[in-house]
C-alpha distance (Angstrom), angle and dihedral (degrees) to the residues before:
residue distance angle dihedral
M1 . . .
T2 3.77 . .
N3 3.80 98.1 .
G4 3.80 97.1 56.1
T5 3.82 97.2 -96.9
S6 3.79 113.1 128.0
D7 3.79 122.8 -128.2
A8 3.80 90.2 -118.1
T9 3.82 91.2 56.8
V10 3.79 92.1 50.3
W11 3.81 92.1 49.7
L12 3.79 91.3 45.8
V13 3.81 90.5 54.0
I14 3.82 91.1 47.3
V15 3.81 92.6 50.2
V16 3.82 93.9 45.6
L17 3.82 92.0 48.6
G18 3.81 90.2 47.7
I19 3.81 91.7 51.8
G20 3.81 90.8 45.7
T21 3.80 91.7 50.6
F22 3.80 91.1 48.5
L23 3.81 92.3 50.0
I24 3.80 93.0 48.3
R25 3.80 91.1 51.8
W26 3.79 93.6 42.5
S27 3.80 91.8 51.0
F28 3.77 89.8 60.6
L29 3.80 101.7 34.1
G30 3.81 102.0 29.7
A31 3.76 101.5 37.8
L32 3.81 97.6 36.2
G33 3.81 99.7 27.1
N34 3.80 96.9 102.0
R35 3.80 96.7 42.2
D36 3.76 130.4 83.7
L37 3.78 112.0 -114.8
P38 3.80 120.4 -135.7
S39 3.77 114.6 -94.7
W40 3.82 92.6 -115.1
V41 3.84 90.1 57.5
L42 3.80 91.6 49.7
R43 3.80 89.5 48.3
M44 3.82 91.0 52.8
L45 3.82 92.7 46.6
R46 3.81 89.9 59.2
Y47 3.81 88.5 68.6
T48 3.80 95.7 53.2
P49 3.84 97.1 92.6
V50 3.80 90.4 44.1
A51 3.80 89.7 54.7
V52 3.81 97.9 41.4
L53 3.80 98.7 50.8
P54 3.83 96.1 56.7
A55 3.81 89.3 44.3
L56 3.81 89.0 57.1
V57 3.80 96.0 43.2
A58 3.82 102.2 39.6
P59 3.83 97.1 72.7
L60 3.81 89.7 49.3
V61 3.79 89.8 54.5
V62 3.79 99.2 41.5
W63 3.83 98.8 37.7
P64 3.83 106.3 21.6
A65 3.79 117.4 -173.0
A66 3.82 89.5 -140.2
T67 3.80 90.1 69.2
G68 3.78 97.0 38.9
G69 3.78 92.3 -100.6
Q70 3.80 95.1 -54.2
P71 3.82 118.4 132.0
D72 3.78 112.3 -101.2
P73 3.83 124.0 -151.6
A74 3.81 92.0 -146.0
R75 3.80 93.3 56.5
M76 3.80 93.1 43.0
A77 3.82 91.0 51.1
A78 3.81 90.8 46.9
A79 3.79 90.7 51.8
M80 3.80 91.5 49.0
A81 3.82 91.2 47.9
T82 3.80 90.6 50.1
V83 3.79 93.0 50.5
A84 3.81 93.5 44.2
V85 3.81 94.8 49.6
G86 3.79 90.7 43.4
L87 3.79 92.7 52.4
L88 3.79 94.2 44.0
T89 3.80 99.6 43.9
K90 3.83 102.9 23.7
N91 3.82 84.8 -141.2
V92 3.80 116.3 129.2
I93 3.80 95.3 -163.8
L94 3.80 93.3 52.0
A95 3.80 90.5 47.0
I96 3.81 91.9 51.9
L97 3.80 91.5 46.7
A98 3.80 91.9 48.7
G99 3.79 91.1 51.0
A100 3.80 93.3 46.2
I101 3.80 93.7 47.6
T102 3.80 90.9 47.3
L103 3.81 92.8 48.1
F104 3.79 96.7 47.1
G105 3.79 92.9 40.6
L106 3.80 93.6 51.8
L107 3.81 93.3 42.5
Y108 3.81 88.1 53.5
M109 3.80 93.9 46.7
L110 3.81 96.4 42.3
């Protein structure tokens, strides 16, 4: 490897992370798979996708690679348009379209 890390170290890290990921998933699915979860746990699990998606998208909006990590007014406006249309209409497709139209329109104009 070019940065001084040996191939064996890289493969060891990959294998250990793979085993760790498997054990984390098994602990939830294998150990608890046949049991009923409490209602408060099920209620909290409903919010997982709602929390994960913004966590994935937010860095792309705030520090986009296209601008070298600098905030971009077009992307910020597109994110605000997406959120506003989503909250007002409760329609995911319209929210995505509003964000896309805002982003491409502002990128063209700016």
